[in-house]
C-alpha atoms as a printed R data frame, in Angstrom:
   type eleno elety resid chain resno       x       y       z
1  ATOM     1    CA   MET     A     1   1.108  -9.339   1.125
2  ATOM     2    CA   GLU     A     2   4.145 -11.464   2.181
3  ATOM     3    CA   ALA     A     3   6.537  -9.992   0.130
4  ATOM     4    CA   PHE     A     4   5.250  -6.152   0.770
5  ATOM     5    CA   GLU     A     5   5.514  -6.944   4.716
6  ATOM     6    CA   ALA     A     6   9.170  -8.425   3.871
7  ATOM     7    CA   GLU     A     7  10.173  -5.407   2.132
8  ATOM     8    CA   VAL     A     8   8.793  -3.084   4.658
9  ATOM     9    CA   ARG     A     9  10.326  -4.696   7.279
10 ATOM    10    CA   GLY     A    10  13.903  -3.883   5.583
11 ATOM    11    CA   LEU     A    11  13.284  -0.430   5.459
12 ATOM    12    CA   LEU     A    12  15.207   1.407   8.089
13 ATOM    13    CA   GLU     A    13  14.492   5.216   8.158
14 ATOM    14    CA   PRO     A    14  13.671   4.820   4.589
15 ATOM    15    CA   PRO     A    15  13.712   7.662   1.981
16 ATOM    16    CA   ASP     A    16  10.229   8.695   0.685
17 ATOM    17    CA   ASP     A    17  11.041   7.037  -2.525
18 ATOM    18    CA   GLU     A    18  11.501   3.704  -0.770
19 ATOM    19    CA   VAL     A    19   8.255   3.947   1.074
20 ATOM    20    CA   PHE     A    20   6.256   5.064  -2.271
21 ATOM    21    CA   GLY     A    21   8.042   2.348  -4.030
22 ATOM    22    CA   ALA     A    22   6.879  -0.545  -1.854
23 ATOM    23    CA   VAL     A    23   3.527   0.838  -1.981
24 ATOM    24    CA   GLU     A    24   3.718   1.015  -5.641
25 ATOM    25    CA   LYS     A    25   4.540  -2.653  -5.743
26 ATOM    26    CA   VAL     A    26   2.101  -3.909  -3.357
27 ATOM    27    CA   VAL     A    27  -1.227  -2.011  -5.044
28 ATOM    28    CA   PRO     A    28  -0.934  -3.101  -8.743
29 ATOM    29    CA   ALA     A    29  -0.304  -6.554  -7.154
30 ATOM    30    CA   LEU     A    30  -3.888  -6.288  -5.593
31 ATOM    31    CA   ASN     A    31  -5.190  -5.063  -8.576
32 ATOM    32    CA   ALA     A    32  -4.079  -7.926 -10.583
33 ATOM    33    CA   VAL     A    33  -5.709 -10.245  -7.836
34 ATOM    34    CA   ASP     A    34  -8.677  -8.017  -8.077
35 ATOM    35    CA   GLY     A    35  -9.129  -8.493 -11.724
36 ATOM    36    CA   ASP     A    36  -8.253 -12.417 -12.072
37 ATOM    37    CA   ALA     A    37 -10.864 -14.245 -12.739
38 ATOM    38    CA   SER     A    38  -9.363 -17.489 -11.258
39 ATOM    39    CA   HIS     A    39  -9.941 -15.798  -7.742
40 ATOM    40    CA   GLY     A    40 -13.623 -16.062  -8.502
41 ATOM    41    CA   GLY     A    41 -14.113 -12.839 -10.549
42 ATOM    42    CA   ALA     A    42 -16.031 -11.286  -7.807
43 ATOM    43    CA   GLY     A    43 -13.386  -8.133  -7.340
44 ATOM    44    CA   TYR     A    44 -12.868  -6.580  -4.022
45 ATOM    45    CA   CYS     A    45 -15.931  -4.520  -2.522
46 ATOM    46    CA   THR     A    46 -15.303  -0.877  -1.518
47 ATOM    47    CA   GLU     A    47 -14.748  -1.892   1.852
48 ATOM    48    CA   GLU     A    48 -12.493  -4.296   1.315
49 ATOM    49    CA   ARG     A    49 -10.507  -1.643  -0.788
50 ATOM    50    CA   GLU     A    50 -10.497   0.573   2.167
51 ATOM    51    CA   GLN     A    51  -9.504  -2.038   4.573
52 ATOM    52    CA   LEU     A    52  -6.299  -3.224   2.163
53 ATOM    53    CA   CYS     A    53  -5.139   0.574   2.297
54 ATOM    54    CA   GLU     A    54  -5.416   0.737   6.157
55 ATOM    55    CA   TYR     A    55  -3.440  -2.839   6.437
56 ATOM    56    CA   ILE     A    56  -0.979  -0.905   3.839
57 ATOM    57    CA   ASP     A    57  -0.751   2.007   6.012
58 ATOM    58    CA   LEU     A    58  -0.926  -0.154   9.359
59 ATOM    59    CA   THR     A    59   1.999  -2.282   8.145
60 ATOM    60    CA   LEU     A    60   4.096   0.827   7.427
61 ATOM    61    CA   GLY     A    61   3.658   2.185  10.714
62 ATOM    62    CA   GLU     A    62   4.024  -1.047  12.663
63 ATOM    63    CA   HIS     A    63   7.555  -1.116  10.926
64 ATOM    64    CA   GLY     A    64   8.445   2.378  12.021
65 ATOM    65    CA   VAL     A    65   7.485   4.412   9.092
66 ATOM    66    CA   ASP     A    66   5.726   7.718   9.984
67 ATOM    67    CA   VAL     A    67   3.374   7.592   6.798
68 ATOM    68    CA   ALA     A    68   1.976  11.146   7.416
69 ATOM    69    CA   ALA     A    69   5.345  12.623   6.714
70 ATOM    70    CA   PRO     A    70   6.484  11.301   3.270
71 ATOM    71    CA   ALA     A    71   2.655  11.794   2.356
72 ATOM    72    CA   ALA     A    72   2.667  15.475   3.464
73 ATOM    73    CA   ARG     A    73   6.134  15.881   1.677
74 ATOM    74    CA   ARG     A    74   4.030  14.874  -1.666
75 ATOM    75    CA   GLY     A    75   1.559  17.172  -0.884
76 ATOM    76    CA   ILE     A    76  -1.150  14.341  -0.235
77 ATOM    77    CA   ASP     A    77  -3.125  13.219   3.016
78 ATOM    78    CA   ARG     A    78  -1.881   9.659   4.491
79 ATOM    79    CA   ALA     A    79  -5.190   8.077   3.385
80 ATOM    80    CA   GLU     A    80  -3.988   8.962  -0.328
81 ATOM    81    CA   ILE     A    81  -0.693   7.120  -0.321
82 ATOM    82    CA   THR     A    82  -2.134   4.364  -2.260
83 ATOM    83    CA   ASP     A    83  -4.359   6.632  -4.875
84 ATOM    84    CA   ALA     A    84  -1.672   7.007  -7.728
85 ATOM    85    CA   TRP     A    85  -1.651   3.083  -8.229
86 ATOM    86    CA   ARG     A    86  -5.314   2.087  -7.397
87 ATOM    87    CA   ASP     A    87  -7.916   0.733  -9.924
């Protein structure tokens, strides 16, 4: 999460590819934690997954990214920005 926040903090008026690149890095990392038995093996419940997606959206927004705009340019809703990489 810290790496994601640091990357997003460095995005100034980012092109869509940079926004989605940051999302593409954090979601598989979260998937890896979810599947790693050393973390208890319980996995994320649906509510936790939704909270993580909301965190990604909010973090982008807090750093000046209008999440709806790049999502719309890709023909998706802002709530779908993590879908391509989610397990």
